[in-house]
VMD Tcl script that draws the C-alpha trace (Angstrom):
set ca {
  {0.00 0.00 0.00}
  {2.85 2.41 0.79}
  {4.58 1.71 -2.51}
  {1.33 2.29 -4.40}
  {0.96 5.70 -2.71}
  {4.56 6.69 -3.53}
  {4.72 5.11 -7.01}
  {4.29 8.37 -8.95}
  {7.49 9.63 -7.31}
  {9.55 6.41 -7.55}
  {12.13 6.41 -10.33}
  {14.03 3.29 -9.25}
  {13.47 0.88 -6.37}
  {16.01 -1.70 -5.20}
  {14.95 -4.36 -2.72}
  {17.59 -6.47 -0.99}
  {16.69 -9.28 1.41}
  {16.90 -13.07 1.71}
  {15.80 -15.27 -1.20}
  {12.52 -16.38 0.37}
  {11.41 -12.83 1.19}
  {12.44 -11.64 -2.28}
  {10.18 -14.24 -3.85}
  {7.18 -13.09 -1.79}
  {7.85 -9.37 -2.34}
  {8.45 -9.80 -6.09}
  {5.25 -11.80 -6.44}
  {3.18 -9.21 -4.51}
  {4.55 -6.21 -6.41}
  {4.10 -7.84 -9.81}
  {0.57 -8.99 -8.94}
  {-0.38 -5.47 -7.83}
  {1.18 -4.07 -11.04}
  {2.41 -1.01 -9.14}
  {5.72 -0.32 -10.90}
  {7.18 -1.17 -14.29}
  {9.84 -3.87 -14.55}
  {12.62 -1.41 -15.39}
  {12.05 0.44 -12.13}
  {12.63 -2.60 -9.93}
  {15.76 -4.44 -8.89}
  {15.68 -7.48 -6.61}
  {18.83 -8.85 -5.00}
  {20.14 -10.65 -1.96}
  {23.17 -8.33 -1.90}
  {22.55 -4.82 -0.56}
  {25.72 -3.41 -2.13}
  {24.64 -4.69 -5.55}
  {21.28 -2.94 -5.12}
  {22.95 0.34 -4.15}
  {25.21 0.12 -7.18}
  {22.18 -0.33 -9.45}
  {20.40 2.64 -7.86}
  {23.22 5.06 -8.66}
  {23.81 3.69 -12.17}
  {22.12 5.00 -15.31}
  {20.88 1.49 -16.07}
  {17.20 0.54 -15.99}
  {16.70 -3.21 -16.08}
  {15.02 -5.86 -13.96}
  {17.03 -8.62 -12.39}
  {14.65 -11.54 -12.36}
}
mol new
graphics top color blue
foreach p $ca { graphics top sphere $p radius 0.5 }
foreach p [lrange $ca 0 end-1] q [lrange $ca 1 end] { graphics top cylinder $p $q radius 0.2 }
display resetview
């Protein structure tokens, strides 16, 4: 619900957590169709997510 409210202002969103939580979060966000695929990055490594956020690259790591 919070992401839906903020979605007009979100340019890129990186989510880093354990594999099981990533699966649940990815499934919920895609089902709700809140953000486009290029705006999302899912990873188990927080540093990798931060690197993607500051890059000029827009792609989804599935």
